[in-house]
C-alpha positions in Angstrom: 66.2 91.9 117.9 62.5 92.5 117.5 61.0 89.0 118.6 57.5 88.7 119.8 57.6 91.7 121.7 60.1 94.4 120.5 62.8 95.5 123.7 61.5 98.5 125.1 57.9 98.6 123.4 55.5 101.4 124.6 52.5 99.3 125.4 50.2 102.5 125.6 51.3 103.5 122.4 50.5 99.8 120.8 47.2 99.8 123.0 46.2 103.3 121.2 47.3 101.8 118.0 45.0 98.7 118.0 42.2 100.3 119.3 42.4 103.4 116.6 43.4 101.0 113.6 41.8 97.7 115.0 45.3 95.8 114.6 45.6 92.4 115.7 48.7 91.8 118.2 50.3 90.1 115.0 49.8 93.3 112.7 51.2 95.3 115.1 54.2 93.0 115.2 54.6 93.5 111.4 54.4 96.8 112.0 57.2 97.3 114.2 59.1 95.3 112.0 58.3 97.8 109.2 59.1 100.5 110.8 62.5 99.2 111.9 63.2 98.6 108.2 63.4 94.6 108.0 62.8 93.1 104.8 59.8 90.6 104.5 62.3 87.7 104.7 64.1 88.9 107.8 60.7 89.6 109.7 59.1 86.3 108.4 62.7 84.5 110.4 62.2 86.8 113.4 58.0 85.8 114.1 58.6 82.2 112.5 56.1 82.5 110.1 56.5 82.2 106.2 57.2 85.1 104.0 53.9 85.1 102.4 51.9 85.1 105.3 54.3 88.6 106.4 53.1 90.0 102.9 49.3 89.1 104.1 50.0 90.9 107.2 51.6 93.9 105.7 48.7 94.5 103.4 46.4 94.2 106.0 48.2 97.0 108.2 48.4 99.0 105.1 44.6 98.6 104.3 43.6 99.5 108.2 46.2 102.4 109.1 45.1 103.4 105.2 48.6 103.6 103.7 49.4 102.6 100.0 52.8 102.0 100.6 55.6 101.7 103.6 56.2 105.6 103.0 52.5 106.1 104.1 53.1 103.9 106.9 55.8 105.4 107.8 54.4 109.1 107.8 51.5 107.9 109.5 53.3 106.0 112.4 55.7 109.4 112.9 52.3 111.7 112.8 51.1 109.4 115.7 54.5 108.9 117.5 53.9 105.1 117.3 56.4 102.3 116.6 59.6 101.4 118.1 61.4 104.3 119.6 
């Protein structure tokens, strides 16, 4: 389902997200998977990286977005209307 770019992704919101939080393209991909409710193992399989690497990217996303857990990230994304539609 979500590969390198999720189907129907809004590139304008991704560009704004990347500039405001300074997320790398891979962090944006992992964020999309987080918001879609995918487990680390599912994300790793779909992006062809290790589960540990997904954990690293999730931690970086949380740090950059100022969230302490997935619920915080979902709340921030909803407030800023970012992520998969």
